[in-house]
N, C-alpha and C positions, 0 to 999 in steps of 0.2 A: 565461368559463371556469368550469366547474363545480368544486365542491369535491372530487368524486371524482377528477377529472383532476389536480388539484393534489396530492392525496395520493398518487396513483399515480406522478406524476413525481418527487415527493420520495422515495418509497420506492425507485424505480429508481436515483436518484442516490446515495442512501445505500448501497444494495447494491453499486453499482459502486465507490464509494469504499472500502468494506470489502474487496472483492475485489482491488482494485489495491494498497491499502496493507497488506493482511494479510500477504503473504509477506515484505515488508520489515520490518514490525514483529515478526513471528515470528522471523525470522533474527536481528534485533537482540537479542531476548529470549533466544534460545538461546545465542548467542555471549556475551552479557553474563553469563548464568548459568554457563556453562562457565569463563569467565575468573575470575569471582568464586570459584568452587569451587577453581580452581587457585591463586588467591592465598591463600585460606584454608588450603589444605593445605600450601603451601610457605612461607607467611608472607612472601611478596614483595609489598610494598605500593608498587609503582611506578605512577605515574599513566598513563604511556604504555602500560603493559601492558594496561590495560582499554580504551584508546582505539584503538590501532592495529588489533587484530583485528576490532573492529566496523567500522571504515572499510573494511578489505579485504573482509570478509564481505558487507557491504552493496553494495560496488562489484561483487562477483561476482554477487550476486542481481540487481542492476540490469542487468548485461550479459546475463545468461542470460534473465531474464524481462522485460526492457525492451520487446522487440518485441511480446510478448503483451499487456503493459499498454497500450502505445500503440494496439494494434489494438482492444482493448476500449474505450478512450476515444474513438477515432475513430468506431467503430461507433455508440456511444451518441450522440455529438454529431451525426453525420450523420442518424441516425434522428430526433433531436430537431428538427433543422432541417427535415427533410422533413415533420414532423408539425405545423409551425407553422400552416399554413393551416387544418388541421382543429381545432387548439386554439383559435384566435382566434374562429372562427365559432361 
């Protein structure tokens, strides 16, 4: 296997990881920021107030975008498995 092939496969894998994890991380960031602002404005410092909205928001994101994420992962792995004969030779 050539060095260019390894770099290309690593780049594709990292790009896919960013695409799949990006919406979840972004949703967690936005929800966490909104809850933190709400806590700062109202001076409510309850631990569950920051935890529950993140869980609910991330669950919604996974339900909505889960099929898209799974499709991206399946397509990548299928393409990788189909390319194994050309990568080894």
